N, C-alpha and C positions, 0 to 999 in steps of 0.2 A: 180814437184819434183818426182823422181822415185827412188825406192830402198833406200830411206832415204838420197839421195844426192840432194842438191839444184842445180838447173840449174843456169848458169851464170846470166841470166836475173833476176831470183828470188833473188839471192844473192845481185845483184846490187840494186834491189828494197828495200830489207830489210836493206841495208846500210843506208837508210834515217833515221833509228831509232838511229843510233850511237851517234849523238850529244847529245841525252837526257840522256845517261848513261856514258859518258866519264868523265874524271877528271875536265874538264872545262864546265860541263853541265850548271852551273848557268849562265855563260856569254852567252852561245849559246841560252839558253831559253830567256834571255833578248833581244838578237838580233832578234830572231824569233818573239817575241811578237811585235816588232816594225813593222814587215811586216804583222801581222795578227790582228792588233788593229783597228777594224772597217773597213768600206768600203775604207777609205783613205789609209789604210795600204795594203789592197788587191790589189788596183789598182795602187799604186805608184811604182816608181823605185827610189832607193836611192843609193848614193855613199858611200864609206867608210868614207869620211869626214862627211857626213850628219849623218850617223849612229853613229859615234864617238861623235858628238855634242849632239845627242838625248840621248845617253846613259849617257853622262855627266850631262845632265839636269835631269836625273832620279837618280843621285847619284852614278853612276858606272863609275869609271875612268879607261879607257883603252886607250893606245896610238893608233894612227892611223894604225901603222904597224900591231899591234896585231889584230885590228878589220879587217884589210884587209885579214889577214891569216884566221880568223874565217869565213869570207864571202866566201873565196875561198874554204874552207873545205865544207861549206854548198852547194856550187855549185857542187863540186866534187861528193857529195852524193845525189844530185838531189833535195835538199830542196829549193834551190834558182837557178835562172838562170841569166846569164848576159843579161841585157836589150839590145835590138837591136836599141833602140832610140839613135840617134846621140846627142852627148854632145855639147851644145852651150857654148862657152868659149870666154871671152873677152881678155884673155892673155894666153901665153904659160903655165904659172904657174897654172892658173885655169884649163886649159885643162889637165895637168898632174895630178892634184889633183882629178878631177872628171871624168877622161876618162872612168873608169869602173863603171857602174851602175848595180844594182841588183834588181831583182823582184821575187816575190813568185811564186813557181810552184804549180800545183794542188796536187802533191804528198806531197810537203812541207806543204801545208795547211791541208791536211788530217792528216798527222803525228802530227802536232802541235795541232790540235783540239783533237786528241785522247790523247796526252800527258796531255793537260790541263784537260780533263775529268778525266783521271786517277788520277792526283794530287788532284782534287776536291773531288773525291770519297773516298780517303784514310781514311777520318774521317767521311764520310757521310753514310757509308754502315752499320752503327750500328742499324739503325731503319728502320722499314718497313713503307712505305708511307701510313699509315692507314688513313690519311686525305682524301685519294682518295675514301674511302668506302662510306661516306655519299653522295658524288656527284654521285657515281655509282648507289647507291640505288635510288636517285632522278631520275636519267636518266632511270633506269629500270621501275620505277613506272610510269613515263611519257609515256614510250613506251607501257606499259600495258594498260594505258588509251586510247592510240591511237588504239590499237588492239580491245578494247571493243567497241570503236566508229565506227570501220570499217576502215581498212587500205586504202581502195579505196577512202576514203574521205580525207585522209591526204595529206598535201603538200609534194611532192617528195623531194624538196630541204631541207625542215625542217626535214623530216624523215632521209635523208642521213646524215645531220649534227649531229643529235642526235646519230645515230649509230656510226659514225666516232669518236665522242667524247667519247663514251663508250669504244670503242676499244683502243683509246689512253690512257684513264685512266687505263684500265686493263693492258696495256703494262707497264706503270709506276709501277703499283702495283706488277706485276710479276718480273720486273727487280729489284726493291728494296728488294723483298722477297728473290730472289736468292742471292743478295749481302749480306743480313742479315745472311742467313744460311752459306754462305761462311765464313763470319766473325765468326760465332758461332763455326764452325769447327776449325778455327784457335785458338779461345780462349780455347776450350776443350783440346787442345794438349799442352797448356802452363802450366808450373809449377811455374812460377814467377809472377802470376797475383796478383797485389797489391790490397789493400782494396778499394782505390778510383775507380780503374777500375772495380772491382767486383760490387760495389754499382751502378756505372753507367750502367753496363751491366744488373744487376738485375732490375733496374728502367726501362730500355728500354723494357725488356721482359714483365714486369708487366703491364706497360702502354699500350704497343702494344696489348697484349692479351686481356686486359679489353676492349679496344676500339673495337677490332675486334669482341669480343663476344657480346658487346652491339649492334653493327651495324647488326650482323648476326641475333640477336634476333628480332630486329626491322624489318629486311627484311622478316623473317619468318612470323612474325605477319601480315605484309602487304600482303604477298602472300596468307596467309590463309583467310584474310579478303576480298581479291579481288576475291575469288572463289564464 
C-alpha cells in the first residue's frame, strides 16, 4: 500500500474477509466451518450437493442452487478453490450434480481461524488470565533453583522446555491484559451501562486485582527468601 491506496493484489487478498460481514454471513460461516472442522475438513473436497446435505444435518435448510452460489462466491474471493480431482460418476445425472468440488485454501483457513478467534473473544476479554501467575511463579522458582545448583549441570532440553513454557504463559498474560484494558476503555466511554454489567465488571476487577496482588506478594517473599 502506498499513499493510502491499496494495491490490486492487496485489495484482492482483503476480499477474503467479506463473507464474514455481509448480509448472509451466518450461512457463509456455517459453510466455512464444514471445511475447517478438524483434519477431515481441511483435507477433503466437497460438492455443493454434499455441503447442502451436511448443512441440512445441522439444521440449516438451503437449496442446492443457493449453496452453489455461496461456494462460487467463496471461490471468487479466495476462501475456497475448485478441486482438481476428477469426479467419479456412475451416471450423467451424478456427474452433473457433483462435477464441481471445492476445497479450502490457505487464505480461507487463515481468515476463518481469525474469525472464530474474534467471535470467541467478544465475551472473553473481560478478565485477565491471572491463573497464569501461579504457574509462572512456580516456573521462575524452579529456574532460580537450577541457577543456584549451577546451570552447567542442568539438562539442556529440560531447561529449554521450562523457559519456553514461561514465555508462552507470559504471552497469554500479556494478550489477555491488553484485551482487558481495551474492554475497559470501551466501558468507560459508555453512558448506558446497566447494573448487571457494572456488577460483573466490578467483580472482574476486584477478583483480578486481589489475585494478582496475592501472587505478587508471594513472588516477592520467595525472591527475598531466595537471596
